Backbone of each chain as nested JSON, in Angstrom:
{
  "chains": [
    {"id": "A", "residues": [
      {"number": 1, "name": "UNK", "atoms": {"N": [14.561, 3.283, -4.718], "CA": [14.017, 1.913, -4.673], "C": [14.056, 1.275, -6.042]}},
      {"number": 2, "name": "UNK", "atoms": {"N": [13.78, 0.012, -6.118], "CA": [13.821, -0.658, -7.409], "C": [12.637, -0.317, -8.268]}},
      {"number": 3, "name": "UNK", "atoms": {"N": [11.549, 0.176, -7.638], "CA": [10.313, 0.44, -8.371], "C": [10.45, 1.644, -9.279]}},
      {"number": 4, "name": "UNK", "atoms": {"N": [11.066, 2.718, -8.749], "CA": [11.08, 3.978, -9.474], "C": [12.483, 4.272, -9.971]}},
      {"number": 5, "name": "UNK", "atoms": {"N": [12.587, 4.842, -11.195], "CA": [13.923, 5.187, -11.676], "C": [14.439, 6.463, -11.026]}},
      {"number": 6, "name": "UNK", "atoms": {"N": [15.638, 6.862, -11.446], "CA": [16.339, 7.949, -10.77], "C": [15.597, 9.274, -10.887]}},
      {"number": 7, "name": "UNK", "atoms": {"N": [14.953, 9.515, -12.065], "CA": [14.337, 10.828, -12.283], "C": [13.167, 11.067, -11.328]}},
      {"number": 8, "name": "UNK", "atoms": {"N": [12.616, 9.983, -10.769], "CA": [11.48, 10.13, -9.854], "C": [11.89, 10.79, -8.553]}},
      {"number": 9, "name": "UNK", "atoms": {"N": [13.203, 10.829, -8.278], "CA": [13.645, 11.394, -7.002], "C": [13.5, 12.917, -7.0]}},
      {"number": 10, "name": "UNK", "atoms": {"N": [13.288, 13.498, -8.183], "CA": [13.071, 14.942, -8.224], "C": [11.642, 15.306, -7.846]}},
      {"number": 11, "name": "UNK", "atoms": {"N": [10.751, 14.302, -7.749], "CA": [9.369, 14.577, -7.372], "C": [9.268, 14.712, -5.863]}},
      {"number": 12, "name": "UNK", "atoms": {"N": [8.31, 15.506, -5.371], "CA": [8.118, 15.568, -3.921], "C": [7.639, 14.218, -3.409]}},
      {"number": 13, "name": "UNK", "atoms": {"N": [8.297, 13.692, -2.37], "CA": [7.898, 12.369, -1.882], "C": [6.56, 12.43, -1.17]}},
      {"number": 14, "name": "UNK", "atoms": {"N": [5.812, 11.319, -1.137], "CA": [4.543, 11.326, -0.413], "C": [4.782, 11.504, 1.08]}},
      {"number": 15, "name": "UNK", "atoms": {"N": [3.787, 12.066, 1.778], "CA": [3.895, 12.208, 3.228], "C": [3.846, 10.834, 3.877]}},
      {"number": 16, "name": "UNK", "atoms": {"N": [4.26, 10.774, 5.141], "CA": [4.202, 9.505, 5.861], "C": [2.753, 9.035, 5.911]}},
      {"number": 17, "name": "UNK", "atoms": {"N": [1.82, 9.985, 6.16], "CA": [0.396, 9.652, 6.167], "C": [-0.138, 9.941, 4.775]}},
      {"number": 18, "name": "UNK", "atoms": {"N": [-0.343, 8.886, 3.99], "CA": [-0.872, 9.08, 2.645], "C": [-1.958, 8.042, 2.401]}},
      {"number": 19, "name": "UNK", "atoms": {"N": [-2.731, 8.294, 1.34], "CA": [-3.934, 7.507, 1.093], "C": [-3.681, 6.011, 1.057]}},
      {"number": 20, "name": "UNK", "atoms": {"N": [-2.667, 5.619, 0.272], "CA": [-2.416, 4.184, 0.125], "C": [-1.95, 3.56, 1.427]}},
      {"number": 21, "name": "UNK", "atoms": {"N": [-1.135, 4.316, 2.194], "CA": [-0.653, 3.783, 3.468], "C": [-1.8, 3.548, 4.422]}},
      {"number": 22, "name": "UNK", "atoms": {"N": [-2.7, 4.557, 4.511], "CA": [-3.81, 4.441, 5.446], "C": [-4.668, 3.241, 5.072]}},
      {"number": 23, "name": "UNK", "atoms": {"N": [-4.951, 3.126, 3.765], "CA": [-5.834, 2.045, 3.351], "C": [-5.194, 0.675, 3.581]}},
      {"number": 24, "name": "UNK", "atoms": {"N": [-3.938, 0.514, 3.149], "CA": [-3.293, -0.795, 3.296], "C": [-3.013, -1.126, 4.76]}},
      {"number": 25, "name": "UNK", "atoms": {"N": [-2.743, -0.079, 5.572], "CA": [-2.585, -0.324, 7.001], "C": [-3.878, -0.838, 7.604]}},
      {"number": 26, "name": "UNK", "atoms": {"N": [-4.999, -0.225, 7.164], "CA": [-6.304, -0.686, 7.63], "C": [-6.583, -2.103, 7.166]}},
      {"number": 27, "name": "UNK", "atoms": {"N": [-6.194, -2.415, 5.912], "CA": [-6.393, -3.77, 5.375], "C": [-5.589, -4.783, 6.189]}},
      {"number": 28, "name": "UNK", "atoms": {"N": [-4.342, -4.427, 6.524], "CA": [-3.519, -5.333, 7.327], "C": [-4.13, -5.569, 8.695]}},
      {"number": 29, "name": "UNK", "atoms": {"N": [-4.623, -4.463, 9.31], "CA": [-5.226, -4.585, 10.634], "C": [-6.462, -5.473, 10.594]}},
      {"number": 30, "name": "UNK", "atoms": {"N": [-7.286, -5.275, 9.57], "CA": [-8.504, -6.085, 9.497], "C": [-8.184, -7.529, 9.136]}},
      {"number": 31, "name": "UNK", "atoms": {"N": [-7.048, -7.769, 8.436], "CA": [-6.617, -9.158, 8.203], "C": [-6.332, -9.846, 9.519]}},
      {"number": 32, "name": "UNK", "atoms": {"N": [-5.589, -9.124, 10.414], "CA": [-5.269, -9.709, 11.718], "C": [-6.545, -9.964, 12.513]}},
      {"number": 33, "name": "UNK", "atoms": {"N": [-7.484, -9.003, 12.447], "CA": [-8.722, -9.166, 13.211], "C": [-9.565, -10.304, 12.67]}},
      {"number": 34, "name": "UNK", "atoms": {"N": [-9.573, -10.449, 11.321], "CA": [-10.32, -11.539, 10.697], "C": [-9.724, -12.878, 11.102]}},
      {"number": 35, "name": "UNK", "atoms": {"N": [-8.388, -12.936, 11.147], "CA": [-7.712, -14.159, 11.571], "C": [-8.126, -14.516, 12.99]}},
      {"number": 36, "name": "UNK", "atoms": {"N": [-8.187, -13.472, 13.864], "CA": [-8.648, -13.709, 15.23], "C": [-10.06, -14.259, 15.251]}},
      {"number": 37, "name": "UNK", "atoms": {"N": [-10.919, -13.665, 14.426], "CA": [-12.315, -14.093, 14.414], "C": [-12.431, -15.54, 13.948]}},
      {"number": 38, "name": "UNK", "atoms": {"N": [-11.655, -15.92, 12.925], "CA": [-11.727, -17.302, 12.428], "C": [-11.237, -18.296, 13.46]}},
      {"number": 39, "name": "UNK", "atoms": {"N": [-10.303, -17.874, 14.312], "CA": [-9.782, -18.774, 15.336], "C": [-10.548, -18.647, 16.645]}},
      {"number": 40, "name": "UNK", "atoms": {"N": [-11.712, -18.038, 16.605], "CA": [-12.561, -17.887, 17.8], "C": [-11.841, -17.194, 18.93]}},
      {"number": 41, "name": "UNK", "atoms": {"N": [-11.055, -16.171, 18.595], "CA": [-10.383, -15.376, 19.621], "C": [-11.052, -14.012, 19.662]}},
      {"number": 42, "name": "UNK", "atoms": {"N": [-10.969, -13.293, 20.808], "CA": [-11.545, -11.93, 20.815], "C": [-10.832, -11.068, 19.783]}},
      {"number": 43, "name": "UNK", "atoms": {"N": [-11.575, -10.445, 18.852], "CA": [-10.956, -9.817, 17.678], "C": [-9.991, -8.684, 17.999]}},
      {"number": 44, "name": "UNK", "atoms": {"N": [-10.349, -7.814, 18.962], "CA": [-9.516, -6.638, 19.182], "C": [-8.408, -6.881, 20.201]}},
      {"number": 45, "name": "UNK", "atoms": {"N": [-8.727, -7.678, 21.233], "CA": [-7.784, -7.763, 22.359], "C": [-6.673, -8.772, 22.128]}},
      {"number": 46, "name": "UNK", "atoms": {"N": [-6.912, -9.761, 21.261], "CA": [-5.904, -10.826, 21.144], "C": [-4.972, -10.559, 19.966]}},
      {"number": 47, "name": "UNK", "atoms": {"N": [-3.764, -11.059, 20.099], "CA": [-2.798, -10.972, 18.998], "C": [-2.471, -9.554, 18.603]}},
      {"number": 48, "name": "UNK", "atoms": {"N": [-2.228, -8.691, 19.606], "CA": [-1.933, -7.283, 19.303], "C": [-0.65, -7.19, 18.48]}},
      {"number": 49, "name": "UNK", "atoms": {"N": [0.31, -8.107, 18.782], "CA": [1.565, -8.063, 18.02], "C": [1.307, -8.336, 16.545]}},
      {"number": 50, "name": "UNK", "atoms": {"N": [0.331, -9.211, 16.27], "CA": [-0.019, -9.514, 14.877], "C": [-0.665, -8.308, 14.221]}},
      {"number": 51, "name": "UNK", "atoms": {"N": [-1.593, -7.666, 14.978], "CA": [-2.278, -6.496, 14.412], "C": [-1.27, -5.402, 14.077]}},
      {"number": 52, "name": "UNK", "atoms": {"N": [-0.333, -5.174, 15.02], "CA": [0.668, -4.126, 14.808], "C": [1.534, -4.472, 13.597]}},
      {"number": 53, "name": "UNK", "atoms": {"N": [1.983, -5.733, 13.526], "CA": [2.881, -6.123, 12.435], "C": [2.196, -6.009, 11.081]}},
      {"number": 54, "name": "UNK", "atoms": {"N": [0.969, -6.517, 10.976], "CA": [0.287, -6.503, 9.686], "C": [-0.014, -5.079, 9.224]}},
      {"number": 55, "name": "UNK", "atoms": {"N": [-0.473, -4.22, 10.195], "CA": [-0.78, -2.85, 9.774], "C": [0.498, -2.111, 9.4]}},
      {"number": 56, "name": "UNK", "atoms": {"N": [1.617, -2.432, 10.083], "CA": [2.898, -1.797, 9.725], "C": [3.32, -2.197, 8.322]}},
      {"number": 57, "name": "UNK", "atoms": {"N": [3.181, -3.499, 8.014], "CA": [3.56, -3.964, 6.675], "C": [2.716, -3.249, 5.628]}},
      {"number": 58, "name": "UNK", "atoms": {"N": [1.396, -3.132, 5.902], "CA": [0.52, -2.441, 4.961], "C": [0.928, -0.987, 4.783]}},
      {"number": 59, "name": "UNK", "atoms": {"N": [1.23, -0.311, 5.881], "CA": [1.612, 1.107, 5.825], "C": [2.882, 1.276, 5.006]}},
      {"number": 60, "name": "UNK", "atoms": {"N": [3.851, 0.42, 5.234], "CA": [5.142, 0.472, 4.534], "C": [4.943, 0.273, 3.035]}},
      {"number": 61, "name": "UNK", "atoms": {"N": [4.158, -0.777, 2.678], "CA": [3.906, -1.03, 1.263], "C": [3.165, 0.141, 0.639]}},
      {"number": 62, "name": "UNK", "atoms": {"N": [2.208, 0.732, 1.403], "CA": [1.432, 1.843, 0.873], "C": [2.298, 3.045, 0.542]}},
      {"number": 63, "name": "UNK", "atoms": {"N": [3.306, 3.297, 1.356], "CA": [4.198, 4.435, 1.095], "C": [4.909, 4.249, -0.241]}},
      {"number": 64, "name": "UNK", "atoms": {"N": [5.447, 3.062, -0.466], "CA": [6.189, 2.834, -1.715], "C": [5.271, 2.788, -2.917]}},
      {"number": 65, "name": "UNK", "atoms": {"N": [4.048, 2.281, -2.704], "CA": [3.073, 2.299, -3.796], "C": [2.703, 3.736, -4.143]}},
      {"number": 66, "name": "UNK", "atoms": {"N": [2.56, 4.604, -3.121], "CA": [2.265, 6.019, -3.374], "C": [3.37, 6.666, -4.195]}},
      {"number": 67, "name": "UNK", "atoms": {"N": [4.618, 6.358, -3.835], "CA": [5.744, 6.921, -4.582], "C": [5.676, 6.49, -6.041]}},
      {"number": 68, "name": "UNK", "atoms": {"N": [5.435, 5.215, -6.277], "CA": [5.369, 4.685, -7.633], "C": [4.212, 5.317, -8.39]}},
      {"number": 69, "name": "UNK", "atoms": {"N": [3.062, 5.483, -7.695], "CA": [1.891, 6.072, -8.318], "C": [2.175, 7.522, -8.732]}},
      {"number": 70, "name": "UNK", "atoms": {"N": [2.809, 8.285, -7.854], "CA": [3.143, 9.675, -8.181], "C": [4.021, 9.734, -9.414]}},
      {"number": 71, "name": "UNK", "atoms": {"N": [5.013, 8.824, -9.471], "CA": [5.922, 8.83, -10.619], "C": [5.177, 8.512, -11.906]}},
      {"number": 72, "name": "UNK", "atoms": {"N": [4.329, 7.49, -11.879], "CA": [3.619, 7.069, -13.095], "C": [2.728, 8.192, -13.612]}},
      {"number": 73, "name": "UNK", "atoms": {"N": [1.973, 8.841, -12.688], "CA": [1.064, 9.906, -13.129], "C": [1.828, 11.125, -13.619]}},
      {"number": 74, "name": "UNK", "atoms": {"N": [2.971, 11.431, -12.955], "CA": [3.778, 12.571, -13.412], "C": [4.302, 12.311, -14.817]}},
      {"number": 75, "name": "UNK", "atoms": {"N": [4.749, 11.073, -15.046], "CA": [5.278, 10.732, -16.369], "C": [4.195, 10.876, -17.429]}},
      {"number": 76, "name": "UNK", "atoms": {"N": [2.991, 10.388, -17.114], "CA": [1.886, 10.486, -18.07], "C": [1.575, 11.946, -18.375]}},
      {"number": 77, "name": "UNK", "atoms": {"N": [1.539, 12.782, -17.31], "CA": [1.252, 14.204, -17.511], "C": [2.314, 14.856, -18.368]}},
      {"number": 78, "name": "UNK", "atoms": {"N": [3.578, 14.546, -18.08], "CA": [4.662, 15.153, -18.84], "C": [4.571, 14.786, -20.303]}},
      {"number": 79, "name": "UNK", "atoms": {"N": [4.316, 13.502, -20.579], "CA": [4.212, 13.057, -21.969], "C": [3.041, 13.737, -22.672]}},
      {"number": 80, "name": "UNK", "atoms": {"N": [1.92, 13.891, -21.942], "CA": [0.743, 14.519, -22.539], "C": [1.036, 15.978, -22.897]}},
      {"number": 81, "name": "UNK", "atoms": {"N": [1.641, 16.733, -21.948], "CA": [1.926, 18.135, -22.227], "C": [2.954, 18.288, -23.335]}},
      {"number": 82, "name": "UNK", "atoms": {"N": [3.914, 17.339, -23.4], "CA": [4.889, 17.388, -24.496], "C": [4.199, 17.2, -25.832]}},
      {"number": 83, "name": "UNK", "atoms": {"N": [3.266, 16.248, -25.879], "CA": [2.551, 16.001, -27.131], "C": [1.734, 17.219, -27.531]}},
      {"number": 84, "name": "UNK", "atoms": {"N": [1.057, 17.83, -26.541], "CA": [0.23, 19.006, -26.838], "C": [1.095, 20.14, -27.363]}},
      {"number": 85, "name": "UNK", "atoms": {"N": [2.276, 20.315, -26.767], "CA": [3.135, 21.414, -27.223], "C": [3.686, 21.123, -28.619]}},
      {"number": 86, "name": "UNK", "atoms": {"N": [3.848, 19.844, -28.983], "CA": [4.376, 19.507, -30.304], "C": [3.311, 19.567, -31.391]}},
      {"number": 87, "name": "UNK", "atoms": {"N": [2.015, 19.457, -31.013], "CA": [0.944, 19.47, -32.001], "C": [-0.072, 20.545, -31.645]}},
      {"number": 88, "name": "UNK", "atoms": {"N": [0.287, 21.825, -31.755], "CA": [-0.642, 22.878, -31.33], "C": [-1.87, 22.977, -32.224]}},
      {"number": 89, "name": "UNK", "atoms": {"N": [-1.738, 22.594, -33.498], "CA": [-2.896, 22.714, -34.39], "C": [-3.975, 21.695, -34.064]}},
      {"number": 90, "name": "UNK", "atoms": {"N": [-3.638, 20.669, -33.364], "CA": [-4.649, 19.674, -32.985], "C": [-5.454, 20.135, -31.778]}},
      {"number": 91, "name": "UNK", "atoms": {"N": [-5.006, 21.208, -31.103], "CA": [-5.687, 21.676, -29.884], "C": [-5.962, 23.172, -30.01]}},
      {"number": 92, "name": "UNK", "atoms": {"N": [-6.952, 23.557, -30.854], "CA": [-7.205, 24.989, -31.044], "C": [-7.87, 25.575, -29.805]}},
      {"number": 93, "name": "UNK", "atoms": {"N": [-7.473, 26.825, -29.489], "CA": [-8.107, 27.477, -28.343], "C": [-9.382, 28.156, -28.829]}},
      {"number": 94, "name": "UNK", "atoms": {"N": [-10.497, 27.832, -28.252], "CA": [-11.777, 28.424, -28.693], "C": [-11.877, 29.833, -28.136]}},
      {"number": 95, "name": "UNK", "atoms": {"N": [-12.463, 30.757, -28.966], "CA": [-12.595, 32.136, -28.493], "C": [-13.651, 32.179, -27.414]}},
      {"number": 96, "name": "UNK", "atoms": {"N": [-13.371, 32.989, -26.403], "CA": [-14.324, 33.053, -25.296], "C": [-15.396, 34.078, -25.651]}},
      {"number": 97, "name": "UNK", "atoms": {"N": [-16.639, 33.672, -25.556], "CA": [-17.743, 34.606, -25.836], "C": [-18.369, 34.998, -24.515]}},
      {"number": 98, "name": "UNK", "atoms": {"N": [-18.803, 36.268, -24.447], "CA": [-19.518, 36.676, -23.244], "C": [-20.969, 36.213, -23.37]}},
      {"number": 99, "name": "UNK", "atoms": {"N": [-21.663, 36.181, -22.244], "CA": [-23.064, 35.758, -22.243], "C": [-23.928, 36.714, -23.061]}},
      {"number": 100, "name": "UNK", "atoms": {"N": [-23.527, 37.999, -23.091], "CA": [-24.312, 38.988, -23.851], "C": [-24.348, 38.619, -25.322]}},
      {"number": 101, "name": "UNK", "atoms": {"N": [-23.233, 38.074, -25.859], "CA": [-23.214, 37.702, -27.27], "C": [-23.995, 36.431, -27.537]}},
      {"number": 102, "name": "UNK", "atoms": {"N": [-24.061, 35.576, -26.566], "CA": [-24.633, 34.241, -26.793], "C": [-26.153, 34.248, -26.624]}},
      {"number": 103, "name": "UNK", "atoms": {"N": [-26.655, 34.969, -25.62], "CA": [-28.079, 34.862, -25.316], "C": [-28.919, 35.686, -26.281]}},
      {"number": 104, "name": "UNK", "atoms": {"N": [-30.175, 35.26, -26.455], "CA": [-31.107, 35.982, -27.321], "C": [-31.673, 37.189, -26.551]}},
      {"number": 105, "name": "UNK", "atoms": {"N": [-32.172, 38.212, -27.297], "CA": [-32.756, 39.366, -26.573], "C": [-34.009, 38.94, -25.809]}},
      {"number": 106, "name": "UNK", "atoms": {"N": [-34.215, 39.627, -24.674], "CA": [-35.268, 39.221, -23.741], "C": [-36.535, 40.036, -24.02]}},
      {"number": 107, "name": "UNK", "atoms": {"N": [-37.633, 39.357, -24.371], "CA": [-38.928, 40.025, -24.578], "C": [-39.902, 39.464, -23.547]}},
      {"number": 108, "name": "UNK", "atoms": {"N": [-40.112, 40.2, -22.467], "CA": [-40.968, 39.641, -21.421], "C": [-42.437, 39.604, -21.83]}},
      {"number": 109, "name": "UNK", "atoms": {"N": [-43.124, 38.541, -21.494], "CA": [-44.544, 38.399, -21.754], "C": [-45.204, 38.328, -20.396]}},
      {"number": 110, "name": "UNK", "atoms": {"N": [-45.789, 39.482, -19.998], "CA": [-46.347, 39.525, -18.648], "C": [-47.867, 39.527, -18.72]}}
    ]},
    {"id": "B", "residues": [
      {"number": 1, "name": "UNK", "atoms": {"N": [-9.514, -52.875, -5.857], "CA": [-8.823, -51.975, -4.918], "C": [-8.955, -50.535, -5.386]}},
      {"number": 2, "name": "UNK", "atoms": {"N": [-9.521, -49.706, -4.572], "CA": [-9.641, -48.288, -4.951], "C": [-8.293, -47.609, -4.787]}},
      {"number": 3, "name": "UNK", "atoms": {"N": [-8.21, -46.468, -5.4], "CA": [-6.939, -45.716, -5.367], "C": [-6.628, -45.277, -3.945]}},
      {"number": 4, "name": "UNK", "atoms": {"N": [-7.664, -44.865, -3.182], "CA": [-7.419, -44.383, -1.817], "C": [-6.917, -45.526, -0.933]}},
      {"number": 5, "name": "UNK", "atoms": {"N": [-7.438, -46.738, -1.204], "CA": [-6.956, -47.901, -0.451], "C": [-5.474, -48.119, -0.675]}},
      {"number": 6, "name": "UNK", "atoms": {"N": [-5.102, -48.072, -1.972], "CA": [-3.694, -48.28, -2.333], "C": [-2.817, -47.224, -1.674]}},
      {"number": 7, "name": "UNK", "atoms": {"N": [-3.306, -45.989, -1.701], "CA": [-2.495, -44.883, -1.178], "C": [-2.302, -45.041, 0.323]}},
      {"number": 8, "name": "UNK", "atoms": {"N": [-3.377, -45.425, 1.041], "CA": [-3.245, -45.505, 2.5], "C": [-2.297, -46.642, 2.883]}},
      {"number": 9, "name": "UNK", "atoms": {"N": [-2.212, -47.707, 1.984], "CA": [-1.285, -48.797, 2.293], "C": [0.154, -48.341, 2.122]}},
      {"number": 10, "name": "UNK", "atoms": {"N": [0.382, -47.422, 1.122], "CA": [1.771, -47.059, 0.827], "C": [2.313, -46.033, 1.817]}},
      {"number": 11, "name": "UNK", "atoms": {"N": [1.443, -45.3, 2.563], "CA": [1.942, -44.298, 3.53], "C": [2.666, -45.005, 4.649]}},
      {"number": 12, "name": "UNK", "atoms": {"N": [3.825, -44.461, 5.019], "CA": [4.65, -45.104, 6.037], "C": [4.009, -44.954, 7.404]}},
      {"number": 13, "name": "UNK", "atoms": {"N": [4.026, -46.029, 8.201], "CA": [3.396, -45.977, 9.51], "C": [4.32, -45.322, 10.528]}},
      {"number": 14, "name": "UNK", "atoms": {"N": [5.667, -45.392, 10.259], "CA": [6.62, -44.75, 11.177], "C": [6.424, -43.253, 11.118]}},
      {"number": 15, "name": "UNK", "atoms": {"N": [6.561, -42.741, 9.907], "CA": [6.166, -41.37, 9.619], "C": [6.79, -40.321, 10.525]}},
      {"number": 16, "name": "UNK", "atoms": {"N": [6.154, -39.169, 10.565], "CA": [6.638, -38.052, 11.368], "C": [5.419, -37.281, 11.839]}},
      {"number": 17, "name": "UNK", "atoms": {"N": [5.597, -36.613, 12.973], "CA": [4.49, -35.814, 13.494], "C": [4.663, -34.368, 13.044]}},
      {"number": 18, "name": "UNK", "atoms": {"N": [3.642, -33.812, 12.463], "CA": [3.743, -32.429, 12.01], "C": [3.742, -31.495, 13.211]}},
      {"number": 19, "name": "UNK", "atoms": {"N": [4.535, -30.432, 13.119], "CA": [4.599, -29.464, 14.205], "C": [3.238, -28.826, 14.436]}},
      {"number": 20, "name": "UNK", "atoms": {"N": [2.435, -28.745, 13.373], "CA": [1.178, -28.016, 13.483], "C": [0.138, -28.814, 14.248]}},
      {"number": 21, "name": "UNK", "atoms": {"N": [0.232, -30.145, 14.234], "CA": [-0.773, -30.932, 14.948], "C": [-0.25, -31.441, 16.276]}},
      {"number": 22, "name": "UNK", "atoms": {"N": [1.071, -31.342, 16.535], "CA": [1.628, -31.969, 17.721], "C": [1.202, -31.235, 18.984]}},
      {"number": 23, "name": "UNK", "atoms": {"N": [1.093, -29.883, 18.918], "CA": [0.715, -29.166, 20.128], "C": [-0.47, -28.269, 19.828]}},
      {"number": 24, "name": "UNK", "atoms": {"N": [-1.398, -28.23, 20.75], "CA": [-2.56, -27.347, 20.561], "C": [-2.167, -25.904, 20.817]}},
      {"number": 25, "name": "UNK", "atoms": {"N": [-2.828, -24.964, 20.158], "CA": [-2.464, -23.56, 20.398], "C": [-2.769, -23.173, 21.84]}},
      {"number": 26, "name": "UNK", "atoms": {"N": [-1.735, -22.655, 22.502], "CA": [-1.838, -22.323, 23.922], "C": [-2.216, -20.856, 24.058]}},
      {"number": 27, "name": "UNK", "atoms": {"N": [-3.425, -20.603, 24.556], "CA": [-3.847, -19.202, 24.658], "C": [-3.428, -18.584, 25.98]}},
      {"number": 28, "name": "UNK", "atoms": {"N": [-3.003, -19.424, 26.962], "CA": [-2.683, -18.883, 28.284], "C": [-1.252, -18.35, 28.303]}},
      {"number": 29, "name": "UNK", "atoms": {"N": [-0.303, -19.17, 27.767], "CA": [1.098, -18.745, 27.779], "C": [1.505, -18.281, 26.397]}},
      {"number": 30, "name": "UNK", "atoms": {"N": [1.713, -16.975, 26.218], "CA": [2.067, -16.502, 24.873], "C": [3.481, -16.941, 24.491]}},
      {"number": 31, "name": "UNK", "atoms": {"N": [3.673, -17.087, 23.187], "CA": [4.99, -17.42, 22.635], "C": [5.777, -16.124, 22.555]}},
      {"number": 32, "name": "UNK", "atoms": {"N": [6.539, -15.82, 23.642], "CA": [7.156, -14.504, 23.741], "C": [8.168, -14.243, 22.64]}},
      {"number": 33, "name": "UNK", "atoms": {"N": [8.791, -15.331, 22.148], "CA": [9.746, -15.145, 21.053], "C": [9.038, -14.567, 19.83]}},
      {"number": 34, "name": "UNK", "atoms": {"N": [7.905, -15.177, 19.511], "CA": [7.169, -14.718, 18.34], "C": [6.654, -13.294, 18.525]}},
      {"number": 35, "name": "UNK", "atoms": {"N": [6.181, -13.009, 19.771], "CA": [5.683, -11.654, 20.064], "C": [6.819, -10.65, 19.91]}},
      {"number": 36, "name": "UNK", "atoms": {"N": [7.981, -11.002, 20.491], "CA": [9.124, -10.103, 20.402], "C": [9.565, -9.866, 18.965]}},
      {"number": 37, "name": "UNK", "atoms": {"N": [9.606, -10.962, 18.189], "CA": [10.001, -10.837, 16.779], "C": [9.014, -9.962, 16.016]}},
      {"number": 38, "name": "UNK", "atoms": {"N": [7.704, -10.131, 16.296], "CA": [6.703, -9.325, 15.586], "C": [6.89, -7.852, 15.895]}},
      {"number": 39, "name": "UNK", "atoms": {"N": [6.966, -7.524, 17.192], "CA": [7.138, -6.113, 17.551], "C": [8.451, -5.573, 17.028]}},
      {"number": 40, "name": "UNK", "atoms": {"N": [9.515, -6.421, 17.106], "CA": [10.814, -5.986, 16.606], "C": [10.782, -5.69, 15.131]}},
      {"number": 41, "name": "UNK", "atoms": {"N": [10.165, -6.594, 14.352], "CA": [10.061, -6.371, 12.907], "C": [9.251, -5.122, 12.608]}},
      {"number": 42, "name": "UNK", "atoms": {"N": [8.152, -4.929, 13.378], "CA": [7.331, -3.743, 13.142], "C": [8.136, -2.475, 13.415]}},
      {"number": 43, "name": "UNK", "atoms": {"N": [8.896, -2.477, 14.526], "CA": [9.708, -1.3, 14.851], "C": [10.749, -1.057, 13.765]}},
      {"number": 44, "name": "UNK", "atoms": {"N": [11.352, -2.151, 13.266], "CA": [12.344, -2.032, 12.194], "C": [11.73, -1.411, 10.947]}},
      {"number": 45, "name": "UNK", "atoms": {"N": [10.517, -1.881, 10.602], "CA": [9.856, -1.364, 9.399], "C": [9.522, 0.112, 9.538]}},
      {"number": 46, "name": "UNK", "atoms": {"N": [9.041, 0.516, 10.737], "CA": [8.744, 1.935, 10.941], "C": [10.013, 2.771, 10.813]}},
      {"number": 47, "name": "UNK", "atoms": {"N": [11.109, 2.25, 11.417], "CA": [12.377, 2.973, 11.311], "C": [12.828, 3.124, 9.871]}},
      {"number": 48, "name": "UNK", "atoms": {"N": [12.717, 2.012, 9.113], "CA": [13.076, 2.043, 7.694], "C": [12.248, 3.064, 6.943]}},
      {"number": 49, "name": "UNK", "atoms": {"N": [10.945, 3.084, 7.268], "CA": [10.035, 3.999, 6.578], "C": [10.422, 5.445, 6.83]}},
      {"number": 50, "name": "UNK", "atoms": {"N": [10.676, 5.782, 8.108], "CA": [11.012, 7.171, 8.42], "C": [12.352, 7.56, 7.79]}},
      {"number": 51, "name": "UNK", "atoms": {"N": [13.307, 6.593, 7.796], "CA": [14.61, 6.898, 7.198], "C": [14.456, 7.133, 5.698]}},
      {"number": 52, "name": "UNK", "atoms": {"N": [13.701, 6.246, 5.039], "CA": [13.482, 6.383, 3.6], "C": [12.802, 7.722, 3.293]}},
      {"number": 53, "name": "UNK", "atoms": {"N": [11.839, 8.093, 4.124], "CA": [11.113, 9.349, 3.885], "C": [12.037, 10.544, 4.018]}},
      {"number": 54, "name": "UNK", "atoms": {"N": [12.87, 10.539, 5.055], "CA": [13.757, 11.7, 5.225], "C": [14.792, 11.741, 4.096]}},
      {"number": 55, "name": "UNK", "atoms": {"N": [15.265, 10.562, 3.659], "CA": [16.191, 10.524, 2.508], "C": [15.521, 11.113, 1.274]}},
      {"number": 56, "name": "UNK", "atoms": {"N": [14.257, 10.706, 1.062], "CA": [13.531, 11.191, -0.114], "C": [13.358, 12.701, -0.069]}},
      {"number": 57, "name": "UNK", "atoms": {"N": [13.003, 13.226, 1.127], "CA": [12.788, 14.674, 1.249], "C": [14.082, 15.421, 0.952]}},
      {"number": 58, "name": "UNK", "atoms": {"N": [15.2, 14.921, 1.505], "CA": [16.489, 15.583, 1.263], "C": [16.876, 15.538, -0.204]}},
      {"number": 59, "name": "UNK", "atoms": {"N": [16.656, 14.366, -0.822], "CA": [16.97, 14.198, -2.242], "C": [16.166, 15.173, -3.096]}},
      {"number": 60, "name": "UNK", "atoms": {"N": [14.873, 15.317, -2.741], "CA": [13.998, 16.236, -3.48], "C": [14.501, 17.665, -3.339]}},
      {"number": 61, "name": "UNK", "atoms": {"N": [14.884, 18.037, -2.098], "CA": [15.355, 19.409, -1.883], "C": [16.637, 19.664, -2.659]}},
      {"number": 62, "name": "UNK", "atoms": {"N": [17.556, 18.691, -2.639], "CA": [18.836, 18.875, -3.328], "C": [18.594, 19.02, -4.825]}},
      {"number": 63, "name": "UNK", "atoms": {"N": [17.751, 18.147, -5.385], "CA": [17.557, 18.163, -6.837], "C": [16.823, 19.388, -7.331]}},
      {"number": 64, "name": "UNK", "atoms": {"N": [16.037, 20.025, -6.456], "CA": [15.294, 21.2, -6.893], "C": [15.924, 22.475, -6.389]}},
      {"number": 65, "name": "UNK", "atoms": {"N": [17.146, 22.347, -5.838], "CA": [17.904, 23.543, -5.473], "C": [17.32, 24.296, -4.302]}},
      {"number": 66, "name": "UNK", "atoms": {"N": [16.645, 23.577, -3.398], "CA": [16.045, 24.256, -2.252], "C": [16.966, 24.242, -1.04]}},
      {"number": 67, "name": "UNK", "atoms": {"N": [18.073, 23.497, -1.143], "CA": [18.987, 23.419, 0.002], "C": [20.409, 23.375, -0.498]}}
    ]}
  ]
}
């Protein structure tokens, strides 16, 4: 697509049912229902073709938005890990201490 | 003479009737052309979506050496 460059095709594509699709499909459906309500028509039963079309458009847009989102976040992650690998002294690994070393000795007062 | 007076004089009386006001919305007889176009477009979009998804899956498999 025009949104994502060629390297994004190596990423796993989003599933048909994905977060953005579900949400935008719901938004499209509620747009159709709101339109029905404003025109004093029964919200669910009237204009089914409109409801189907709007939710389909939302679902379609959501799929491509998901793809773009995956690419953007992958790119950010890659750049971050590259920077970390190039500047190891800026990210020192702290030594892991056991709880026995950290806690004070226990003197019960009963 | 107010501006609205002047404007109403200059509007042509012959004019044209807007499609939106010429006919009231008919709730009894549906506009089957529009219904057909809506369902057709929706079916087209779903088909496009599934085709794009399968293309993407194949592309991913090819690029990662899974197929």
